[in-house]
C-alpha angles and dihedrals in degrees: 000000000000106000102171141010124195122188127183129183092346115149105307093341112107105182122340133172119178132171124209135200132212124273128037118348123185122206115198139164144130119304108276094020091122106265090136089052090062089053091047090052092049089047090055095059090047090063098269126152115297118219126183087221086074089069114101113252111269095020128105098213145014128213132199120187131180137185117213129185107217123198103154109111095215092053091048089050090052091053091049089048088054090051094245118149116230123205114201090331093298118138123190116199119191128180127181125189123190136198088243089064096251115139129196124194121185132180112190087340092305113125112236139171124259087249091059090046090054091047091056093038091057088060096047109043135024112198121195122184143140094264111020135052094007091164092169090073089064109079090203089071093054093075089052092054092047093049092047091052094046093043090235096123093105091051090047092049090050090050090049091055092049091046093055091046087053091052090049091056091046088054091048091054091049091050091049091051092050090049092048091077090056097034098092092050091047092049091051091051093048092048090052093049094048091048091049092051094043092048090055088060093207126194126196098243098035098097094054092049092048093051091050092050091046091055091053093050094044093053099031094117093049092047091047091051094050092046091050092048092050092048090050091052094045104041120345109061126071109275091018120177093253092053093049091045089052090056091049090049094053093048094050093046091071096047100075087065087060097038120012090201089075092060094097093050091051090052091050092052089050090050093047091050091051091047092052090048091053091046089052093052092047092050091049090050091048091048091055090052097051107117125210099198117148092173092056090048089053090050091052093048091050091050093048089048089053091050092048090051091054090046091054090051104040112014149328096269141014092267091058091047091054090045089053089051090054092048096050090044089059090047090050090052089052092049091047088055092052096117092043091051092046092053092046093052092045088053089051091049091052090051091047090053093051093049095042092048093052097043097043092052092048090049093048092052092048090050092053090053090046091050094061092051092046092049092051096047096042092048088052091051091048091050088055087051093057099267098112096157096047121127126196127191131184104215119204115204111194105190114211117235120178093194095053124098102222118093114197121174094348097310137086108252131199117250124211134177093278098043138271119353125325135295129218134175114233119200140196114182097183138046113267096019120121121245109262138170112282093241090061101046118015121096123216093261092047091050091050092051092044090052090047090052091049093046091049088058095040097042098115097036095050110086097195103113101202126054127186121194114193113196095340084156095065111139097004137097145152116030094000090056089057090051090051089051091050091051092049089050090050092052089048090062086073102026144024106265129194121189127186104206144165094197122095092205090064096039089052091060093058125105092216129022128205127186123210114210142172128224136178120226125172091349092305125112118228130188122204143162134218138174115252125235119230093267094042089052091055089051093048093049088047090052090050092052106029107053122219098334117058113200132185088257089056090050091049090050089050091053089053092051093051107084120212 
């Protein structure tokens, strides 16, 4: 239910905060007081069209915020799917529009798109008026109403899922057939690439080892020369470092006997001598291993060139080349299984056709039975609402389709996502008039009463918790107005109902009553809304029914109209 509505700088509303209760709420007020503005504001937070003209003159932005209490499990699942946190089932929706064109939509402080807002809004509030949200004029909604009434919505949703799976498999077959013409070429290319990579017999660390060996071979002469020079300086020439260090070692060895403090220095000379000796041996061993091998260097360069060629083709390093090999191997397996995949998908399509054919025919037959009950009950409701000569027909249009697979009543019939053919409500409001599509014949008042009649029948099946009727009383009065009020009250036993009305008979049936009014302050016009006390409500109903002069008799009549 809608618990609270806050509006700021919207049209002629400055700053408004109003709380609502469950059940039937009437909204009344003088013509032009701003009742439609309340609906426009509510429409905005439900994902409706944003217009900078909504922003109050002199302001840069307008904000509408609402607090809903959500109990429907499907709506709660949708919020969880959207990643929106829910606290005790409360959902705060806020939308801000600015003169710069920027638009912010928030659900429980999570930023969302207008599309997401509309998706949630369609689950929270159903608005019916003479100008906006006249869903009945859209034939696509008629099948929804019929399925809701006949309790076949779950069957229809299951059929829709199967239908789209069927289309997915049809698309897969088409894609496979398109690819078939290129498959052989692709297989040849993949075989060539795999063979080229496998023949190279790559290993992850090979390139690094080859580059290290290449450096040694490239600079072998320079390395040999430096090693030879160092050996000559250390040990091979006359007066070499090792010889001179040996002399120093022998001289220092005798000194600790003369002065023990020089023992450490003697040890260090001994250590240095040993270290230089080891270095000499290592350099000699290294020098013997230095290889002067131009043919091996050429082999390495050829191998590196081969690796670089593969890198240019298949990836920036050996790891990527091997990853590419794995990927194309998997693709080749898939291509090799082409015929197997084709047969599997064709088998699935055949199964889809069998299931869809059976389910769509069962659904169509159930809908036809439902249509006769809906027609009878809605016509009865409309008769109660003062439309005694009205006729309603649910027309089924089964479009023939020779290429389709479903045979219904001795002809092949087109299947769509909601079942066989299309459904449209035809309407005749007056005696002697032909049945015609609603969009071509029904007036705003007739549409409002037709929707009220439908909603009276669909009340328990329809999961939308809040309903708003804007001027459902157009063109009626007296006894019929009382009937409308009774039907709204009946719907309100299951849902939260708001009704903008000019008729006291309807306002008197409400549980709570709000008045929308205008005032002028400092040469600015303001619109506001407030809930009426018991006495104020009597006075408002009296005003609605008694004209300019309100007498005690008028007030007494108003008290009688207001139900406890």
